[in-house]
C-alpha positions in Angstrom: 18.2 -10.3 34.9 17.0 -8.1 32.0 15.9 -9.5 28.8 16.5 -7.6 25.7 13.3 -6.9 23.8 13.1 -6.6 20.1 12.1 -3.2 18.8 8.4 -2.6 18.3 8.9 -0.9 15.0 8.4 -2.7 11.7 10.7 -2.4 8.7 9.8 0.7 6.7 8.8 -1.1 3.5 6.5 -3.6 5.2 4.9 -0.7 7.3 4.2 1.3 4.1 2.7 -1.8 2.4 0.4 -2.5 5.3 -0.8 1.2 5.3 -1.5 0.9 1.6 -3.5 -2.3 2.2 -5.5 -0.4 4.9 -6.1 2.4 2.4 -7.3 0.0 -0.2 -9.7 -1.5 2.3 -11.1 1.9 3.2 -11.4 3.2 -0.4 -14.8 1.6 -1.1 -16.3 3.1 2.1 -14.9 6.5 1.0 -16.6 6.0 -2.4 -19.9 5.3 -0.8 -19.7 8.4 1.4 -18.7 10.5 -1.6 -21.5 9.2 -3.8 -24.2 9.6 -1.0 -23.0 13.1 -0.1 -25.0 14.9 -2.8 -28.2 13.5 -1.4 -27.7 15.6 1.7 -27.3 18.9 -0.3 -30.7 19.7 -1.7 -30.0 23.3 -2.7 -27.5 22.3 -5.4 -28.7 21.9 -9.0 -28.8 18.6 -10.9 -25.9 19.6 -13.2 -23.7 20.5 -10.3 -24.5 17.2 -8.6 -23.7 15.3 -11.8 -20.4 17.1 -12.2 -19.6 16.3 -8.6 -20.3 12.6 -9.0 -18.1 12.3 -12.1 -15.3 14.3 -10.3 -15.6 12.0 -7.3 -15.6 8.9 -9.5 -12.5 10.1 -11.4 -10.8 10.9 -8.1 -11.5 7.3 -6.8 -10.1 5.9 -10.0 -6.9 7.9 -9.6 -6.6 6.9 -5.9 -7.1 3.2 -6.8 -4.5 3.4 -9.5 -2.0 5.0 -7.1 -2.7 2.4 -4.4 -2.5 -0.5 -6.8 0.8 0.7 -8.2 2.2 0.8 -4.7 0.9 -2.6 -3.8 2.3 -4.3 -7.0 5.9 -3.4 -6.0 7.6 -6.5 -4.6 10.1 -6.2 -1.8 13.6 -7.5 -2.5 13.6 -10.5 -0.1 15.6 -13.6 -0.7 15.6 -16.7 1.5 18.7 -18.7 2.2 17.8 -22.0 3.8 21.4 -22.4 5.1 21.2 -19.4 7.3 20.0 -19.6 10.9 17.9 -16.4 10.9 14.8 -15.4 9.0 15.3 -13.1 5.9 14.9 -9.4 6.2 15.0 -6.7 3.6 18.5 -5.6 4.6 19.8 -9.2 4.2 18.7 -9.6 0.6 21.7 -9.5 -1.7 21.3 -7.7 -5.0 21.0 -9.6 -8.2 24.4 -8.3 -9.4 26.0 -9.6 -6.2 24.5 -13.0 -6.9 25.9 -13.0 -10.4 29.3 -12.1 -9.2 29.3 -15.0 -6.8 28.2 -17.4 -9.5 24.7 -18.0 -8.0 21.9 -17.2 -10.5 
């Protein structure tokens, strides 16, 4: 007797959100690495190191803004307590469908 296994893959939207969360966790470590990197290069002048630090700082700000924007998006999930299965992204009705049915 064979049991049918559920697929090992996650929904695309939740997978992307988890990868963004992972990137947000790794971003401070990347920042420390980028800020300590000029200490290894002793043959570069002070002005070039300062320019590098401000460029790295600006790049971290942009990366943080991109990740934060991706994390603030909410998935369209609705929960119907009358149903027998858990909600998924594909089960979520749109707001216009709710209005047509009279549920608001």
